[in-house]
C-alpha positions in Angstrom: 23.9 -61.2 10.3 27.9 -61.8 10.0 30.2 -64.5 11.4 33.1 -63.5 13.2 36.4 -66.0 13.1 38.9 -64.5 15.6 42.2 -66.5 16.0 44.6 -65.5 18.5 47.8 -67.3 19.9 48.3 -66.7 23.5 51.1 -68.2 25.6 49.8 -69.3 29.1 53.1 -70.8 30.4 53.2 -72.5 33.6 49.7 -71.6 34.1 48.3 -74.2 31.8 47.0 -77.0 33.7 43.3 -77.2 32.5 41.7 -77.6 28.9 40.5 -74.4 27.5 36.9 -75.4 28.6 38.0 -75.1 32.2 39.4 -71.8 31.2 36.1 -70.4 30.6 35.0 -71.3 34.2 37.4 -70.2 36.4 36.4 -70.9 39.9 37.1 -68.9 42.7 35.3 -67.8 46.0 34.0 -64.4 44.4 31.8 -66.4 41.5 28.4 -65.2 41.7 27.8 -68.6 40.4 29.5 -71.9 40.9 31.2 -72.6 37.2 31.4 -76.3 37.2 32.0 -77.7 33.8 29.1 -79.6 32.4 26.3 -77.9 34.4 23.7 -75.6 34.2 26.5 -72.8 35.7 26.8 -71.8 32.5 24.1 -69.7 33.5 26.2 -66.7 33.3 30.2 -66.0 34.2 31.2 -63.6 36.9 35.1 -63.2 37.4 36.4 -60.8 40.5 38.1 -58.8 41.4 39.5 -57.4 38.8 38.8 -57.2 35.1 35.1 -58.4 33.8 36.8 -61.1 32.1 40.4 -63.3 33.1 43.5 -62.7 31.3 46.9 -64.7 31.9 48.3 -62.6 34.5 44.4 -62.5 36.5 44.8 -66.2 36.8 48.0 -65.9 39.0 46.2 -63.1 41.2 43.0 -65.0 41.4 45.2 -68.2 42.7 46.2 -65.9 45.6 42.9 -64.8 46.9 42.6 -68.2 48.2 45.3 -67.8 50.7 43.2 -65.6 53.2 39.3 -64.9 54.0 39.9 -61.2 54.8 42.0 -59.9 51.9 43.3 -56.6 50.6 45.5 -56.5 47.3 46.5 -53.3 45.6 47.6 -54.3 42.1 48.6 -52.5 38.8 48.0 -53.4 35.5 49.1 -51.9 31.9 48.1 -52.2 28.4 49.4 -51.7 24.9 47.4 -48.2 24.4 49.6 -46.7 27.2 47.2 -47.1 30.6 47.7 -47.9 33.7 45.1 -49.1 36.0 46.1 -49.1 39.9 43.3 -51.2 42.1 42.9 -51.7 45.4 41.0 -55.0 46.2 39.1 -56.1 49.4 37.2 -58.9 50.4 35.5 -59.7 53.1 33.5 -63.1 54.1 30.9 -62.8 56.6 29.5 -66.5 57.5 28.8 -67.7 53.9 27.9 -64.0 52.7 31.0 -62.3 50.8 31.6 -58.3 50.7 33.4 -56.9 48.0 35.1 -53.5 47.5 37.3 -52.1 44.6 38.2 -48.8 43.9 40.7 -48.4 40.5 42.5 -45.7 39.4 42.7 -45.2 35.6 45.9 -42.7 34.4 45.8 -42.6 30.5 43.3 -41.2 27.7 40.4 -43.8 26.7 37.0 -43.0 25.7 35.6 -46.1 26.5 34.9 -45.4 30.4 32.4 -43.2 31.4 34.0 -41.1 34.0 35.3 -37.7 34.7 38.9 -36.8 33.8 41.3 -34.6 35.7 43.0 -32.7 33.1 42.2 -35.3 30.9 44.6 -38.1 31.7 43.2 -39.7 34.9 40.0 -41.3 36.0 38.7 -43.2 39.0 35.6 -45.1 40.1 34.7 -48.4 42.0 35.1 -51.3 39.8 33.0 -53.6 42.5 31.2 -53.1 45.5 28.7 -55.5 46.1 27.4 -58.1 48.8 26.7 -61.7 47.6 24.6 -64.2 49.9 23.8 -67.8 49.0 20.9 -69.3 50.2 20.1 -73.1 49.4 20.3 -73.3 45.8 20.1 -69.4 45.4 22.7 -66.9 45.1 21.5 -63.3 45.6 23.8 -60.2 44.7 23.1 -56.4 45.3 25.6 -53.9 44.2 28.2 -52.9 41.9 29.7 -55.3 39.5 31.2 -55.4 35.8 28.2 -58.1 34.7 29.7 -60.3 31.9 27.2 -62.5 30.0 27.9 -65.1 26.9 28.8 -68.3 25.4 32.5 -67.5 26.0 34.8 -64.4 27.4 35.9 -62.1 25.0 33.3 -62.0 22.1 29.9 -61.8 23.9 26.7 -60.0 22.1 24.6 -59.0 25.3 27.1 -57.7 28.0 30.8 -57.7 26.8 34.1 -57.9 28.9 34.4 -54.2 28.4 31.2 -53.1 29.8 31.3 -50.6 32.5 29.8 -51.8 35.9 26.2 -52.4 36.4 24.7 -51.1 39.8 22.3 -54.0 40.0 20.1 -56.6 41.8 19.5 -60.1 41.4 19.8 -63.9 42.0 20.7 -67.1 40.1 19.0 -70.6 41.0 20.4 -74.3 39.9 19.2 -77.4 40.5 20.5 -80.6 38.6 20.9 -79.6 34.9 18.7 -76.4 34.9 20.1 -73.3 36.2 18.4 -69.4 36.2 19.7 -66.2 36.2 17.5 -62.6 36.9 19.0 -59.0 37.1 17.6 -55.7 37.6 19.7 -52.2 36.7 18.9 -48.8 36.6 21.0 -47.2 33.5 21.4 -44.0 34.4 19.9 -40.9 32.7 20.7 -40.4 28.9 21.5 -36.6 28.3 20.8 -34.2 27.2 16.9 -35.2 28.0 17.2 -36.9 31.2 15.2 -39.9 30.2 15.7 -42.4 32.9 16.2 -46.3 31.2 16.4 -49.6 32.8 17.4 -53.2 32.0 16.0 -56.1 33.1 17.2 -59.6 32.1 16.6 -63.3 32.4 18.7 -66.5 31.3 17.6 -70.0 31.6 20.3 -72.7 31.1 20.4 -76.5 30.3 23.1 -79.3 30.5 21.5 -82.1 28.7 25.3 -83.7 29.0 28.5 -83.2 30.4 30.3 -80.6 28.9 27.2 -79.3 27.2 24.9 -76.3 28.1 22.2 -74.4 25.5 20.6 -71.4 27.0 17.9 -69.0 26.2 18.1 -65.4 27.5 15.7 -62.2 26.9 16.7 -58.7 27.8 13.8 -55.8 28.4 15.0 -52.0 27.5 12.9 -49.4 28.5 12.4 -46.1 30.3 11.1 -42.3 29.8 10.9 -39.1 31.0 10.3 -39.6 35.0 10.1 -43.3 34.3 9.9 -45.7 37.0 10.4 -49.5 37.1 7.9 -51.6 35.1 6.2 -54.2 37.7 5.6 -56.7 34.6 9.5 -56.8 33.6 10.5 -57.0 37.1 9.0 -60.5 37.4 11.8 -62.7 36.6 9.6 -65.6 35.8 7.3 -63.7 32.7 8.5 -63.4 29.3 9.4 -59.7 28.2 8.2 -59.7 24.5 4.2 -60.5 24.9 4.1 -57.3 27.1 6.0 -54.9 24.2 3.1 -56.5 21.8 0.0 -55.4 23.8 1.5 -52.8 24.7 2.5 -51.4 21.2 5.0 -49.1 22.9 7.7 -48.4 20.4 10.1 -46.9 23.1 11.0 -50.3 24.5 13.1 -52.9 23.3 13.3 -56.6 23.4 16.3 -58.7 22.6 16.7 -62.5 22.2 19.7 -64.5 22.3 20.0 -68.5 21.9 23.6 -70.0 22.8 25.1 -73.3 23.3 29.0 -74.1 25.0 30.1 -77.7 24.4 33.5 -78.3 25.9 35.6 -81.5 25.7 39.2 -82.5 26.9 41.1 -79.8 25.0 38.6 -78.5 22.9 35.8 -75.4 23.2 32.8 -75.0 20.5 30.3 -71.6 21.5 28.0 -70.1 19.3 25.2 -67.5 19.9 22.1 -66.1 17.9 20.9 -62.5 19.0 17.3 -61.3 17.6 16.8 -57.6 18.3 13.1 -56.0 18.1 11.7 -59.2 16.3 8.1 -57.8 14.6 4.9 -60.1 15.0 4.0 -58.5 11.4 6.7 -58.0 8.9 6.3 -54.5 6.9 8.2 -53.3 4.4 11.7 -52.6 5.2 11.1 -53.6 8.9 13.2 -56.7 9.7 14.5 -58.2 12.8 18.4 -57.5 13.4 19.7 -60.2 13.7 23.5 -61.1 14.9 25.2 -64.7 15.2 28.8 -65.7 16.7 30.4 -68.9 15.8 33.6 -69.7 17.6 36.3 -72.7 19.1 39.3 -72.8 21.3 41.8 -75.6 20.6 43.8 -76.5 23.5 47.4 -77.4 22.5 47.5 -76.9 18.8 50.6 -78.6 16.8 51.3 -80.4 20.0 52.3 -77.7 21.8 51.5 -77.3 25.9 50.8 -74.2 27.2 49.4 -72.5 23.9 45.8 -72.4 23.2 44.1 -71.3 19.3 40.9 -69.4 19.8 
């Protein structure tokens, strides 16, 4: 168990026009979910095209997206580790559906992205490549997406902003104060034993009041040599833990998450508790692995416009 305190002062300049809670709910037509403050839309947060979570520069780029229905953009980004990212973003609206393609070329050494390097210096891959289709209260997505999930961007436990993109399929459902999310993704082979792994994930969110979201989520990691997706875990509406307990298969891993996000005019408070492999009967030296996170984002610290403290 640990408590993380993160204090970062970021300058947003002229971009500061909304409280920091709104910064957690960037609205653009690429969002998988309609992120609205105070609703069950906090089921998840999707950002794109671009990085998995927004930075000040990305906010400027997101504003340009609204100028075109057919959109092509070439962008370049550099970081403090002397890495450069050249990205071509293509977006096409097909009625209410949306098709997004985004290849990127990375120049610079880094161990955090699993691509082959050309002369140990350059690497390329597709960050986005997905089709999103809304249907009533549902939104369906299939393809490649750098999925992000947590109470706020930057410090999640389940799916971090630096996670490589997932080849996934899933949907969300929103009705009143309730929201539900489900996704499935094959995780690829684990070398050197070539074991196939799968991820199933679902999340239920509830917004009892304006600016407050509560959620419970559950993830199942499983697989094996020549393993196929498990029909039980593929069912979006069943709890995963009873399956693990009834079958007594130690190679399967179930994780639970409980979290909240509270937004006021210029303050955001968030927290998350992760339970990894909760045992039905606790044996000696075998306890559930716990992690917890508490944080806040304060807007206009010391009365200064254009700043927030996190």
